[in-house]
N, C-alpha and C positions, 0 to 999 in steps of 0.2 A: 860885071859887077856881084850877079847873083850866082855865078859858078862859084867867083873868088870865098864869097860869104858861105856858100855852102859847102865850101875845101876847108875852109879856115873852120867852122863849125864842128864839120865831120873828126878832125885831128884834134879839137880842141875836146870835144867828146868822149873821143875813142882814148886820149890820153887821162882822161880826168879819170875814167872808169878802170883805169892799170891802175890808178896811184890811190882808189878809195879803199878808205880804212872802214871795218863796220866796227860800232859802237857795241858796249853789251848792249844786250835787248832779252825782254822778258816774252816767254810764249809757254802755250798753250800747249802740253804733251797730247798722246792718245790716251793715257791713262787719265787727264783730266786733272794734272799739276802742271805746277806753272815752275817750267824751269829758265835757266838762263846761258848765255849763248856761251859765257866763261865756264859752265858745267859742264857744257858738251863739246864743246872744241878740243880738238887732240893736243898733245906734246908739241907735234912740230905741223903738220897740215890738218886741216878744218876742208872736208868738202859740204856744200850746200848744194841739194839737189833739191830745184823748184815745178813743183806737180800738179795735176790738178786730175782727177779720177775720171772727165771726159776726153781728155788728151788721152789721143792715142799712142803716139812719139813717147809719151813719157811713162805709158807703159810697157811702152817694148825695150825704154833703159832703164828701169827700172832691174831688173834683176840681173843688169852687166854691172850696174853699181851694188848689187847685192855683195857680185864677184870681187867688186873694187872693197869694200869693208872687208870682205873674208880674207883679202890677200893683205891688205895694210894695216889692217887691226891693229898689230902687234909691233906696228914700227911708227908707232908713234900719230897714227893717221888716222882721226874723226868721218862717222859721215853721219849727218842731219838731211832727212830727208823736210820738206817746207812743202806741206802740203796747203793748195791756196781756195779748196773748193768753198764757196758762199756756205749757209745753214741749212740751203736747203739740199745739197748735195753730200755735205757731211755724214751721211748713215751712210755712206758708200765708200766709207775713208777703210774701218777694220776690213769690210771683207775683202777688199783688194788686197791690203796689206797681209792677211792671212793666205790666200790664195797666189800669191805672188812670195809665199814664203821669208819676207823682208825681215831680216830682224836687226840692221840698226835705225836707232830711233828716230819716230818722225814728229815732228812739229806742227801746229796748225796757225795758218796765218787767213783765218776767215775776213777779213777786212781789208789783204794785200797792204798791210801797211807795209809791212816787213818786204816787201817786193819794191814796194813804191822807195824805201827809202834807200833799196839798193838798185832802182833802177832798172826791176828786172820788167822787160818790156815783152816777155814771150816765154812759151813753155815748149819742152822744158828748158828749163835754163839750168849748168851747175857753176859756181862758184868753188874757186878751189883759194882758201886763205891760208894765211904763213903767219907762226907763232904772233909776230907784231899784229895780224889782225886784218894784213892789208890784202886786196883781193890781188890775187899774184895772175889768175888767169880765169876767162872768162869764155862757159860754149854754151850757144844756143841752140838747139834743136836736137833729132836725134836722128841718126843712121845707120842701120848696121856698118860697123870699123869704124864710127864715134868712138868708141871704147877705147880700142889700141891706141889712137891719138890722145885722148883722157890720162891712159897709164904713161902714156909719153913723158906727157906734162907735171903728173906726178913724178915717177923714177927720174927727172931734172931736178928739183927741188926740194926730196927725199936727200 
């Protein structure tokens, strides 16, 4: 019975994650301005990349995410970094962005409200969202080579 319940829960959880819709939200930018998801989203696809300064795989993935931003920004794809650092480590965010030469917008989720709303359970987590605000792809973690899989998913939906 436990195994059956576990399988049903897993299937339900995975299906619900794939059909998740993102509501418009407000967040603070690195420049301390309030921005909304609707103002940041792409014409076609939006990539949300959840990361933190203490997360080594996050920092390794960010130059690849920058490459995706550069390659696809003229094709209606927007990339938004969502930093999840708390108040004590927030001072590290700008220097990291500068040292990694990141040009895509970064928003702050200090209280992890957005992370919780979108069921982001680990870092890094990358979401691809379609023009109707539906999450169409979710990728957790990062090892070298994952960037190819992410690009394949982007190409599939362009």
